[in-house]
C-alpha positions as a LaTeX table, in Angstrom:
\begin{tabular}{lrrr}
\hline
Residue & $x$ (\AA) & $y$ (\AA) & $z$ (\AA) \\
\hline
Met1 & 0.00 & 0.00 & 0.00 \\
Lys2 & 1.11 & 3.53 & $-0.73$ \\
Tyr3 & 0.15 & 6.80 & 0.85 \\
Cys4 & $-1.70$ & 9.25 & $-1.42$ \\
Ser5 & $-1.08$ & 12.82 & $-0.28$ \\
His6 & $-4.06$ & 14.05 & $-2.31$ \\
Cys7 & $-6.54$ & 11.63 & $-0.70$ \\
Asn8 & $-4.73$ & 11.64 & 2.65 \\
Asp9 & $-5.16$ & 7.86 & 2.74 \\
Phe10 & $-3.32$ & 4.60 & 2.11 \\
Val11 & $-4.37$ & 2.98 & $-1.18$ \\
Glu12 & $-3.43$ & 0.07 & $-3.43$ \\
Asp13 & $-2.01$ & 2.03 & $-6.33$ \\
Thr14 & $-2.01$ & 0.80 & $-9.90$ \\
Ile15 & 1.08 & 0.86 & $-12.07$ \\
Thr16 & 1.02 & 1.95 & $-15.68$ \\
Glu17 & 3.65 & 3.02 & $-18.18$ \\
Lys18 & 3.99 & 6.42 & $-19.77$ \\
Glu19 & 6.47 & 8.12 & $-22.07$ \\
Glu20 & 8.26 & 10.91 & $-20.19$ \\
Thr21 & 10.79 & 13.43 & $-21.46$ \\
Tyr22 & 13.65 & 14.74 & $-19.31$ \\
Asn23 & 15.92 & 17.68 & $-20.00$ \\
Val24 & 19.56 & 16.71 & $-19.39$ \\
Leu25 & 22.05 & 19.53 & $-18.75$ \\
Asn26 & 19.49 & 22.03 & $-20.07$ \\
Lys27 & 20.50 & 20.96 & $-23.59$ \\
His28 & 19.16 & 17.55 & $-24.53$ \\
Glu29 & 15.66 & 16.14 & $-24.22$ \\
Ile30 & 15.67 & 12.40 & $-23.55$ \\
Ser31 & 12.44 & 10.37 & $-23.67$ \\
Val32 & 11.99 & 7.05 & $-21.87$ \\
Thr33 & 9.14 & 4.79 & $-20.82$ \\
Ala34 & 8.54 & 5.20 & $-17.09$ \\
Lys35 & 6.49 & 3.22 & $-14.57$ \\
Ile36 & 3.86 & 5.51 & $-13.07$ \\
His37 & 1.99 & 4.79 & $-9.83$ \\
Ile38 & $-1.63$ & 5.99 & $-9.93$ \\
Cys39 & $-4.04$ & 6.39 & $-7.01$ \\
Pro40 & $-7.26$ & 4.49 & $-7.80$ \\
Lys41 & $-9.36$ & 7.00 & $-5.81$ \\
Cys42 & $-8.25$ & 10.36 & $-7.21$ \\
Gly43 & $-6.10$ & 9.43 & $-10.21$ \\
Ser44 & $-3.04$ & 11.39 & $-9.08$ \\
Glu45 & 0.48 & 10.14 & $-9.69$ \\
Ser46 & 2.49 & 9.15 & $-6.63$ \\
Phe47 & 6.22 & 8.96 & $-5.99$ \\
Asp48 & 7.93 & 5.55 & $-5.91$ \\
Glu49 & 11.61 & 5.74 & $-5.01$ \\
Ile50 & 12.62 & 2.50 & $-6.74$ \\
Asp51 & 10.73 & 3.03 & $-10.00$ \\
Asp52 & 11.65 & 6.73 & $-10.18$ \\
Ser53 & 15.34 & 5.88 & $-9.65$ \\
Glu54 & 15.14 & 3.26 & $-12.41$ \\
Thr55 & 13.60 & 5.86 & $-14.73$ \\
Leu56 & 16.45 & 8.31 & $-14.08$ \\
Glu57 & 18.96 & 5.53 & $-14.67$ \\
Lys58 & 17.30 & 4.82 & $-18.05$ \\
Val59 & 17.52 & 8.52 & $-18.94$ \\
Tyr60 & 21.25 & 8.75 & $-18.23$ \\
Met61 & 22.00 & 5.42 & $-19.93$ \\
Lys62 & 20.16 & 6.61 & $-23.05$ \\
Tyr63 & 21.93 & 10.00 & $-22.87$ \\
Glu64 & 25.33 & 8.31 & $-22.66$ \\
Ala65 & 24.47 & 5.97 & $-25.55$ \\
Ile66 & 23.69 & 8.99 & $-27.74$ \\
Tyr67 & 26.10 & 11.69 & $-26.53$ \\
Gly68 & 28.76 & 9.82 & $-24.54$ \\
Pro69 & 29.54 & 10.07 & $-20.84$ \\
Ile70 & 28.53 & 13.19 & $-18.97$ \\
Asn71 & 31.57 & 15.37 & $-18.41$ \\
Pro72 & 31.93 & 16.22 & $-14.68$ \\
Ala73 & 33.28 & 19.66 & $-15.62$ \\
Asn74 & 29.94 & 20.45 & $-17.32$ \\
Leu75 & 28.08 & 19.51 & $-14.15$ \\
Ile76 & 30.28 & 21.72 & $-11.97$ \\
Glu77 & 29.81 & 24.63 & $-14.40$ \\
Lys78 & 26.00 & 24.22 & $-14.28$ \\
Val79 & 25.97 & 24.15 & $-10.46$ \\
Arg80 & 28.07 & 27.31 & $-10.19$ \\
Arg81 & 25.71 & 29.35 & $-12.39$ \\
\hline
\end{tabular}
């Protein structure tokens, strides 16, 4: 069971898949299929640490397959701005 912050209740969520697009380094849009947890009462999406982490891993793996490894210097430059 998961807690739905919209319903303020514990519910048996349903899992579906949806195409999501992420912006990596404010330059590249990467689309992946993500598992989405849906509240059966209100229909809102809920956070799932494991599935959300897997989605981010897919994004960065796809990014690296297309553009190569992320350069740590680019990350430091983005943080400093």
